[in-house]
N, C-alpha and C positions, 0 to 999 in steps of 0.2 A: 244652436243649430249647426250642421255640419259645414265645413269650409270648401268652397269649390273655387274652380278656376287655376291659374297657374301656380304651383307651388314646387318645393324641393322633390317632392316626389312624382312632379309630373302635372299633367292637365286634368281635371276630373269635372265632367259639365253635369249640372244638376238636372234630375228628372223632373217631370210634371209636378209629382206630388211635394217634391222638395221646394219646387218654386211656389206653388200653391201655399204651402205651410209658410214660407218666408213671405209673401205678399200680406197674408193675414197678420204675422206677426209685426210686421212694419207698420201696417194700418193701425193696429192697436195702439203700438208705440207713438205713433204720430198724432193719434187724437186723445190719447192718456184715459182710453177705455177698455174695459174687457166686452169683446163682441161674442154673441152667440152663434157659432158656426155650425150648430146642429141642424141637420136638414129637416128634422122633424118641428123643431121650436124656432129655429133661426130665420132671418131675413133671406128668402129665395131668391129675391132680385140681385142682392149682392153676391149672394154664393155662386149664381149663375153668371155673373159677370165674371168674378174671380177665375171660375173654372175655364170660361172661354178664353179668357187671357194668359192662364197658365198653360192650356194645351197648345196656343200657338206659339208661345216661347218656349215650351218644351221641346216643341217639333225642332226649333231653330237650336236649341241647346243640344238635342241629340244629333243634330246634323254637325255641328262644330265638333262634337266627340268623335264621329265618324273620319271627319277630315283630319283631325290630331292623330288619330289611331292610325290612319292611312300612310303616315310616314314610316310606319313599321311594316317590312315587307309580308309578314304573316298576316298581317290584318288588311293590308292594301287589296282592292279589287279593281276591275276595270280601268278607267282612266288613271286613276291613281297610281295603279300597279305600272301602267304604260310608263307613267312619269319616272317611276323609280328605276325602270329597265332603261330608259333613255339617258339616265345619269351615268350608268356603267357600259352604255354602249349595245344593249341588248334589246334587240325589236321584237315584238310579238309576232309569231308566224301566221301570216295571213292566211285565209282559205283558199284552197285551189278546187279546180271542178275536174270530174272525171271525164275522160274521152274514149273514145271509141271508133274502131273504123266498119263501115258498115257498107254492106253490098245493096245499092237500090236496082231494082228490075223493071222492065217496063219496055215500051216501043222505043227503038233505037231514034237518037235526035231529040228526045224529051229532055227539054232543061227544067231541072229542079231549082227553085230560087233559094238563094241562101237564108237560113233562119227557119226555114219549114221544120215542123217538130215531128219525131217519130218517138214512140213509147215501148217500154219495157224495163225490166230489171228494177232496182231498189228493194226496199224491205217488202213493199206490197206489191210490186210487180207493175206499179204504175209511174215510174220515173220519167222523165220527159227528156228529150235530147233534142238540140237543135244544131242543124247542118250549118258548118262554119264555112262553106264556099257554095258557089252555084255549079253544080255537076251537069254534065249532058250525058244522057245515056248513050252508051257506044253501040258499034255495030253489033255487036255479040248480044245484045239486048240487057247489058250489065254496065254498073259504074261503082267504083269505090269513092267514098268520101268519109271525112271526118266529120263526127258529131261530138259536142260537148253538153253535158248535163247542164239542165237549167238551174239545178240547186247545187250548191257548193258541198265540199265535204267528200267523204268516203262512200260514194253511191256506186255499189257493184252492180255488173251486168255480166253472165256467164255467157258462153258461147251460144247463140240463138235466141237469147231472152229479149233483145231488142227488134222485135217483130211486129210492129204495129205503125201504120201511117196514120198519123193525128190531123195532119192538114193536106188533104189529097192535091194530087195535080195531075190532071189529065195526061194519060201516057204512062203514069208511074204506078206499078202495079203490087209491089212487095218491097220489104226491106228485110235485112237479116245481119247479125254480126258473126261472122267466122270463129273471132277469138274475143276472149274476155276483155272488158274495159279496163284501161288504166285508171285505177281509182285515184280520187283526189284526197286532199285531206282537210280535217275540219279546222275552223278558226280555233288558234291556240287556246285551250281553257286556262283560266287563272292558276288552276292547281299547277299545271304543266310550265307556263309562262313563270312562274313562282319558282319552279325548280330549275329551269334554264339560267335564271338569273342567280341562283345559289351555286349552280355549277359554275358560272362564269367567276364568281367570286373564288370558289374553291380552287380553280386552276392557277390562280396566281401564285398558289403556295407550292413552290417547286419543292418536289419530293415527299411533301407531307401525304399522309395517308387519303386525307381529303383530295389533294390534288391528283393523287394518282386514279382515284375513283372518278373525278370530274373529267379528266383526260379520256379515261376509257368511254365515258357516257356521252363526252362532247358530240354535238350533232353537226351536219353539214348544212351550212347557210341556205342551200339551194334546195336539197331534198328533203330538210328537217329530220333525216334519220341519222344514226351513228355510224360512221364509217365501219367500225369493229362488229356492227350487228349487235352488240350487247346492248339491252334495254334494262337491266339491273345489275349493280355489282356491290361487293362489300370487299373491304380491304382490312384484314387485322394484321398485328404484328406481335413479336415475342422480343423486347428488348433485353431479355436475361440469358444467361449463361447456361439454363437448363431448358430440357424439353418441355412444354406445357400444353395442355389440352383446354382450348377457349371454345366455349358454345358447340362441343362435339368437333372441334378442328385441331388436330395434332399439328404444331408448330416446334420445328427444331430450334435450337439457340440462335438468336440474333437473326430471325428470318421474318418472312411476311407471307402472308396467304390471300391470293386474290380468286374471290370466286365470283363467278359470272352467270349469268341468265339470259337468254336461251342457251341450250348446248346443241342447236343445230346450225351452226354457222357455216357458212361457204370457205373453200380455201382462201379466199381473197379476204374474206373478213378475219379469218384467224391469222392471216399475215399481218393485217392492220392491228389487230391486236397484240401480237407479239412485239410488232414494232412499238406500240404505244408503251407497253410494260418496259421493254428493254430502255426506251427514252427517259423513264418518269421513276423507276426503282434505283435507289442509290446503288454505286458499284459496290461489290464483295457483299452484297446482301441476298443470302439464299432466299430461293422462292420455293414454298412448297406447292404441291398439287399434281394430280396423275396425268394432266395434259401438258404437253411440251412441244416447244418448235425452237428450232435454230435459226436467228435472221442475224442480218449485218446491217448495223446502225449506221447512223451519219459519220462516226468516227472512223468505219471501215474495219471494225473487228466484230468477228462473229460471236455470238453469246447464246446460249440455250436459255430461254426463259420458262416457266411454269405457272400453270393456274390450274383452279379446278371448276367444273360446272356444278351448279347448283342443282339438287333434284327437288321435285315438287311432292307436295303432301296434299292429295286430295281431300276435300272436306265436302261430306254429304249433309246438306241442311233441311231439316224438315221444318216447316212453320205451320203450327196449328192455330188459327183464327178463332177465338173463342168468343169474340165480341165485335160487333161491327155496328156502326151508327145507322140509323134508320135511311134507307134507300141505297145502301150499299150491299153487295154480295161478294163471296170470296173471290167469284171469276173476275169482279169488276177490280179488284186490288191486288191480284194475283201480278200482273205487269209491274206494277207499281213497287210491290215488295220485291221481286225479283231484281228489278233495277237498281233499288237502294242497296241491297246486300251486295251486288255486283260492283255497284260504285265504291263501296267500302272496301273490298277485296283489291280493287285496281290501286288503292293507296299503299298496299303491303309492298313491302320490300325484302329482298333476301336476308333472310335472319330475323324476320319479324314473325310475331304470332298472330294467328286470328283469334282476336280477343273475342270470347264470348259475348261480354258485357256490349261491345260494340256492334255485333250482327245483330242483338236483341234490339237494342236501341234504333238501329237502321230500319229494322223491318216493324217496329212498334210506333215510328214516327210517322207512317204513310196514313195520308189522309184517309179518314172512314175506318180505320182500325181503332179498336178500342181495347182490346186485349187479345194476348198471344201467349202460347208457350212455344218453346223452340229449342231444338236439339242440333248439335254437330257432331256428327260421327256416333249419333245415339246418346250422346251426354250433354252435359253442360260445362265443359271445360274447355279452356283455351287449348288450341291446335297450332303445332306442337305444344305439348306442356309445358316445355321450357325453351328458352332462347337458342336456337341451332342455327348457326352462322351458315351453314351449308344448305338450308331448306327454305322453298319457298312456298307459303299455304296458297293453293289454288282451289277454286271451287269445283267440286266434283259433279254435283246435282244440286238443284234446289228445288223442292217441292212444297206448296202451300195447299192446305186442306183444312178441313173444320174439324 
């Protein structure tokens, strides 16, 4: 039998099948007899008793393995991941609610109680918003009031979408929003929270490539957004005395290249990015890149810093569903297939390749889908076909057909 439990190589919990086999062997050893465990000819009562006990113990064993594995940030989820974050002082970002200013119209003097619901916006147009105060319609027949979405997360409402009174009040005749809602943010996912923890650790490494990247991507505690506006970055260097080309990027001798995404930064964000680069790239290190800005750091000296913007490579994905489980149609699985592929692309960083095998696996794993063929830009190759450090693969389109 295999050895389970703690050892020099770590902890390995036994599976149900291992537990059942060990129980059978232990009973035979204790009684000194050989027992027929064949389900066709053996004692079914004894076999069923052992199977029930092994299943219960196996469930506990799997839970113990999950608890042990959760000490590793890559394997931890939920509360276990929160506990690891607490150790290094990084809290999970809480969800916030979208808000909007609406104009309520009606008979002057009408008071609308706080908490009354209005509707509109959201993915299906049925988002609900509650009045945060009790406004009174003024002499002009209108009053502005702030409403908050009843569901947390990035619920959007463009101008004029909030237009339904869901809980009428006598004298209140209509509602609308002149401006788009300020969207909230969803509860931070395990993947994003894990990334935030890794960034916090990397930021401690002064002037290392990982620290430079982590500081560029560091988020503001209040907004949950990076002041630089950069959501993805890669930092590579050339520590040699000759010019080299790495992943499609030319680096002069003893230099670094900082490549960021997106390229649509505001002037303030560009300044913040330049200051972060100034503060973290070691002195006398040349910075490659087509973008540049001169800033004055805390030391009072001006310095020109350089970086580059990553370009995107659009990927057109066509999924042909060749086999479905009974009761499923292509229409019923299209949204799930699209979401699965989109979720994979969301994990890609600047310099990554869109792996054909990963996209295929994501689509094929959707419930109801039994068989597919798939192409990316008309073929079955990774995109781009080699690591390119200044490129980010993005979805151009996804179609799901028979």
